[in-house]
C-alpha positions in Angstrom: -123.1 -149.1 118.3 -120.7 -149.7 121.1 -121.9 -151.1 124.5 -121.1 -147.7 126.2 -122.9 -145.7 123.5 -125.9 -148.0 123.8 -126.1 -147.5 127.5 -125.6 -143.7 127.2 -128.7 -143.6 125.0 -130.7 -146.0 127.1 -134.2 -144.8 127.8 -135.4 -144.4 131.3 -137.2 -147.7 131.0 -135.0 -150.7 130.6 -136.8 -153.2 128.4 -136.1 -156.9 127.8 -134.1 -158.6 126.5 -131.7 -156.3 128.4 -129.1 -158.0 130.7 -129.4 -157.5 134.4 -126.2 -157.9 136.4 -126.5 -159.3 139.9 -123.8 -158.8 142.6 -124.2 -161.9 144.7 -125.3 -165.4 143.7 -127.3 -166.7 146.7 -131.0 -167.5 146.9 -132.2 -163.9 146.6 -130.3 -163.5 143.3 -131.7 -166.9 142.1 -135.3 -166.0 142.8 -134.8 -162.5 141.3 -133.5 -164.1 138.1 -136.3 -166.7 137.9 -138.9 -163.9 138.0 -136.9 -161.7 135.7 -136.7 -164.4 133.1 -140.5 -164.5 133.0 -140.4 -160.9 131.9 -137.7 -161.7 129.2 -134.6 -160.3 130.8 -131.2 -162.0 130.7 -128.8 -162.3 133.7 -125.1 -162.2 134.6 -124.1 -162.9 138.2 -120.9 -162.2 140.1 -120.1 -164.6 143.0 -116.9 -166.2 144.2 -118.6 -169.7 144.5 -118.7 -171.7 141.2 -122.2 -173.3 140.8 -123.8 -170.8 143.1 -127.6 -170.9 143.3 -128.1 -167.9 140.9 -125.7 -169.4 138.3 -128.2 -172.2 137.7 -130.7 -169.7 136.2 -128.3 -167.0 134.9 -126.8 -166.8 131.4 -123.3 -166.2 132.7 -121.3 -166.1 136.0 -118.3 -164.1 136.8 -116.4 -166.1 139.4 -114.6 -163.6 141.6 -114.5 -162.2 145.1 -116.9 -159.4 145.9 -114.0 -157.0 146.5 -112.5 -157.6 143.1 -112.9 -154.3 141.3 -111.8 -155.6 137.9 -114.5 -158.4 138.2 -117.1 -155.8 139.1 -116.1 -153.8 136.0 -116.6 -156.9 133.8 -120.0 -157.5 135.4 -121.0 -153.9 134.7 -119.7 -153.8 131.2 -121.7 -156.9 130.3 -124.9 -155.6 131.9 -127.5 -152.9 131.0 -128.3 -152.4 134.7 -126.8 -153.8 137.9 -128.4 -154.7 141.2 -127.2 -156.5 144.3 -128.6 -159.1 146.6 -126.7 -158.1 149.7 -125.6 -154.6 150.9 -122.1 -155.1 152.3 -120.4 -154.0 149.1 -116.9 -152.6 149.0 -117.0 -148.8 148.2 -114.5 -149.2 145.3 -116.6 -152.0 143.8 -119.8 -149.8 144.1 -117.9 -147.0 142.3 -116.8 -149.3 139.5 -120.3 -150.6 139.0 -121.7 -147.0 138.8 -118.9 -146.0 136.4 -119.5 -148.7 133.8 -123.3 -149.4 134.2 -126.5 -148.2 135.5 -127.0 -148.9 139.3 -130.4 -147.5 140.1 -130.1 -148.3 143.8 -126.9 -146.2 143.9 -123.9 -146.3 146.1 -125.1 -143.6 148.6 -127.9 -146.0 149.7 -125.3 -148.7 150.2 -123.1 -146.4 152.2 -126.1 -145.6 154.5 -127.5 -149.1 155.0 -124.2 -151.0 155.4 -123.3 -149.0 158.5 -125.7 -149.1 161.5 -124.8 -145.7 163.0 -125.2 -144.0 159.6 -128.5 -145.8 159.0 -130.0 -145.0 162.3 -128.8 -141.4 162.1 -130.4 -140.9 158.7 -133.7 -142.4 159.9 -133.7 -140.2 163.0 -133.0 -137.1 161.1 -136.0 -138.0 158.8 -138.3 -138.2 161.8 -138.5 -142.0 161.8 -138.7 -143.6 165.2 -135.6 -145.7 166.0 -134.3 -147.2 169.2 -132.1 -144.7 171.1 -128.4 -145.4 170.4 -124.8 -144.3 171.0 -121.9 -144.8 168.5 -119.1 -146.8 170.1 -115.5 -145.9 169.2 -113.9 -146.9 172.5 -114.7 -149.0 175.6 -115.3 -145.7 177.4 -118.2 -145.0 175.0 -119.9 -148.2 176.3 -119.8 -146.8 179.8 -121.3 -143.6 178.5 -124.0 -145.6 176.7 -124.9 -147.3 180.0 -125.2 -143.9 181.7 -127.2 -142.5 178.8 -129.4 -145.3 177.8 -129.6 -147.5 180.9 -128.0 -150.8 181.8 -129.9 -152.9 179.3 -128.1 -152.6 175.9 -127.6 -154.4 172.7 -124.1 -153.8 171.3 -123.7 -154.6 167.6 -121.0 -154.4 165.0 -121.8 -151.5 162.6 -120.8 -153.4 159.5 -121.7 -156.9 158.6 -123.4 -159.2 161.0 -126.7 -161.1 160.3 -128.9 -163.7 161.9 -127.7 -162.6 165.4 -124.0 -162.7 164.5 -122.0 -159.7 165.7 -124.2 -158.6 168.6 -124.0 -158.9 172.4 -126.5 -158.3 175.2 -125.0 -156.0 177.9 -126.8 -155.9 181.2 -124.0 -154.6 183.5 -120.3 -153.5 183.6 -119.5 -157.2 184.2 -120.9 -158.0 180.7 -118.6 -155.4 179.2 -115.7 -157.0 181.0 -116.8 -160.5 179.7 -116.9 -159.3 176.1 -113.9 -157.0 176.4 -111.7 -159.1 174.1 -114.3 -159.2 171.3 -115.0 -155.5 171.6 -111.3 -154.5 171.7 -110.6 -156.6 168.5 -113.5 -154.9 166.6 -112.5 -151.5 167.8 -108.9 -152.0 166.8 -109.8 -153.4 163.4 -112.2 -150.6 162.7 -110.0 -147.8 164.0 -110.1 -146.0 160.6 -113.9 -146.1 160.4 -115.1 -142.6 159.9 -118.2 -143.2 162.0 -117.8 -145.9 164.6 -117.1 -149.7 164.6 -119.7 -150.5 167.1 -123.2 -149.2 168.2 -125.0 -149.5 171.5 -128.7 -149.6 171.3 -131.2 -149.3 174.1 -132.9 -152.6 174.7 -136.6 -152.1 173.8 -138.9 -154.6 175.6 -140.8 -155.3 172.4 -143.9 -157.5 172.0 -143.0 -158.6 168.5 -141.5 -157.8 165.2 -143.0 -156.9 161.8 -141.5 -155.9 158.5 -142.7 -154.1 155.4 -141.2 -154.7 152.0 -141.7 -151.5 150.0 -140.8 -150.8 146.3 -140.1 -147.5 144.6 -139.2 -146.9 140.9 -137.4 -143.9 139.4 -140.8 -142.3 138.5 -141.4 -142.0 142.2 -144.2 -144.6 142.4 -144.3 -146.4 145.7 -146.1 -149.6 146.7 -145.7 -151.6 150.0 -146.6 -155.2 150.5 -148.7 -156.2 153.4 -146.7 -156.2 156.7 -145.5 -159.6 157.9 -145.3 -160.7 161.5 -141.9 -162.3 162.0 -140.9 -164.9 164.6 -137.2 -165.6 165.1 -135.5 -168.7 166.6 -131.9 -168.3 167.7 -131.9 -164.9 165.9 -132.8 -166.5 162.6 -136.1 -165.8 160.9 -138.4 -168.8 161.5 -141.9 -167.7 160.5 -143.5 -164.9 158.6 -147.2 -164.6 159.2 -149.5 -162.6 156.9 -151.8 -161.0 157.7 -149.8 -160.0 160.8 -151.7 -160.4 164.0 -151.7 -156.8 165.2 -154.3 -154.1 165.2 -155.1 -152.5 161.8 -153.9 -149.1 163.1 -150.5 -150.5 163.9 -150.1 -152.1 160.5 -151.3 -149.0 158.7 -148.7 -147.0 160.6 -146.0 -149.5 159.6 -146.9 -149.1 156.0 -146.9 -145.3 156.3 -143.4 -145.5 157.8 -142.2 -147.7 155.0 -143.6 -145.3 152.4 -141.9 -142.4 154.2 -138.5 -144.1 154.2 -138.8 -145.1 150.5 -139.6 -141.5 149.6 -137.1 -139.6 151.8 -134.2 -141.9 150.9 -135.3 -141.9 147.2 -135.1 -145.7 147.1 -135.1 -147.3 143.7 -135.8 -151.0 144.0 -136.9 -152.7 147.2 -136.2 -151.9 150.8 -137.3 -154.1 153.7 -138.1 -152.1 156.8 -137.8 -154.2 160.0 -139.7 -152.8 163.1 -140.1 -153.6 166.7 -143.7 -153.5 168.1 -144.1 -152.6 171.8 -146.9 -153.8 174.1 -148.5 -150.4 173.7 -148.4 -150.6 169.9 -145.5 -148.2 169.3 -143.2 -148.9 166.4 -139.4 -148.6 166.3 -137.5 -149.2 163.0 -134.7 -151.6 163.8 -133.0 -152.2 160.5 -133.2 -151.7 156.7 -132.3 -154.1 153.9 -132.1 -152.4 150.5 -133.0 -155.6 148.5 -135.5 -158.5 148.5 -135.8 -159.9 152.0 -136.5 -163.3 153.7 -139.6 -161.9 155.3 -141.0 -161.1 151.8 -140.8 -164.6 150.5 -144.5 -165.1 151.2 -145.3 -162.8 148.3 -144.1 -165.5 145.8 -147.3 -167.5 146.2 -149.7 -165.2 148.1 -149.6 -161.9 146.3 -150.5 -160.8 142.8 -146.8 -159.7 142.3 -143.8 -161.3 144.1 -141.2 -159.2 145.8 -138.6 -160.4 143.2 -140.7 -159.4 140.2 -141.4 -156.1 141.9 -137.6 -155.5 142.4 -137.0 -156.1 138.7 -139.8 -153.8 137.7 -138.5 -151.0 140.0 -134.9 -151.1 138.9 -136.0 -151.2 135.2 -138.4 -148.3 135.8 -141.5 -150.3 134.8 -144.9 -149.7 136.4 -145.0 -151.4 139.8 -147.1 -154.5 140.1 -150.2 -155.0 142.2 -149.3 -155.9 145.8 -152.7 -157.3 146.8 -152.6 -160.3 149.2 -154.6 -163.1 147.6 -154.7 -165.5 150.6 -153.5 -165.6 154.1 -150.1 -167.3 154.3 -147.3 -168.5 156.6 -143.7 -168.7 155.4 -141.5 -171.1 157.3 -137.7 -171.3 156.7 -136.1 -174.6 155.9 -132.6 -174.6 157.5 -130.0 -177.3 157.0 -131.4 -179.4 160.0 -134.9 -179.3 158.4 -134.1 -180.5 154.9 -134.4 -184.2 155.5 -137.7 -183.8 157.3 -139.2 -181.8 154.4 -137.8 -184.2 151.8 -139.3 -187.2 153.5 -142.7 -185.6 153.4 -142.4 -184.1 149.9 -144.4 -186.8 148.2 -147.4 -186.4 150.6 -147.5 -182.6 151.1 -150.9 -181.0 150.6 -151.4 -178.8 147.6 -151.6 -175.6 149.6 -147.9 -176.1 150.7 -145.6 -174.4 148.2 -142.0 -175.7 148.3 -139.0 -173.5 147.4 -135.5 -175.0 147.6 -132.5 -172.8 146.7 -130.2 -175.3 145.0 -127.3 -174.9 147.4 -124.5 -177.5 147.0 -124.1 -178.3 150.7 -126.3 -178.3 153.7 -125.3 -177.4 157.3 -127.1 -176.5 160.5 -128.7 -173.1 160.5 -128.0 -172.5 156.8 -131.0 -171.3 154.8 -131.7 -174.0 152.3 -135.3 -173.2 151.3 -138.7 -172.2 152.5 -142.3 -173.3 152.5 -145.3 -171.0 151.9 -148.4 -172.5 153.5 -151.5 -170.9 151.9 -154.5 -171.0 154.1 -157.9 -169.6 155.1 -156.6 -168.8 158.6 -153.0 -168.4 159.7 -153.7 -170.4 162.8 -154.4 -173.4 160.6 -151.1 -173.1 158.9 -149.3 -172.6 162.2 -150.9 -175.8 163.6 -149.9 -177.7 160.4 -146.3 -176.6 160.9 -146.3 -177.7 164.5 -147.8 -181.1 163.6 -145.0 -181.9 161.2 -142.4 -182.1 164.1 -139.7 -180.8 161.7 -139.2 -177.4 163.4 -139.8 -178.5 167.0 
């Protein structure tokens, strides 16, 4: 039977030893493949970097740029199902993947989540609370946003941007003038964008941030992991604290919002829902990530099922795993500047500290190189231990 005929007759459940293709070879793909191998699946990865982290645990790597449609076709033809570890996928590549293989997450979800105006508009139409926003197609629109939303704005690129990149705090017309060059370059480059190249969001004086990683399979089963309290340093996730230190009513509402989003957007796989929490306990959804997420790394050691196994289960239409939290936990990111500090302590780390390095070939400041999960009886104990190390000070 030909490969195409085999896929055409494929049952709704994708069983091992099927091959899962992963678009993107970073740490998320690596951890996805590690957990998928336990279930018996095989993996092919597409990434432009030879010896990328996922290639260490995959059966095959297609070395090509993410915009290479022919390479995407090769990945799809060698895979029974295709997933991705990042959402900024070229539309033609997404189409090629769907043409030659099963892509349970679908290209429509990509189209929504890879553009901030489209994402926030979709959420608002579904009745999900989001920060007020104005699409920006010209500098005049920023003046309109100041009139509409007030003088405290966050202006962001609608496509791309992560860890604080591609965003500017605007407090006055003087700030608009200061950033004029950057804004004009983005507006000119994105002139053909059918929605808007930039978005202005009202600055919400939030008390903190939480996220919920939620899974849905094609059967419509939905399960959400316990919310994590997230602390950022220089716009990069530093700590994820679980259980999150917010009232139960706030956390329950966060889980309900995540369920609602997974259902109304017909998610297949994982989606991470990032939310602002105000002083009054209100929640505003800030961003979606349709894949495993940094704030879900705590699940690898602290839950019955990890987020990576859950993603594999969801895209293969298996029953979803138990999301019960087994122990309080704090996840701390290991960036390039932290690696030496962790390595020098590796031989003396206590047994409740679980180390995860990503196998990246080179280290640099602010690059995510790994993370630690500190299992504990009380999250304050783990936070104190992290402070005592002096690595992250």
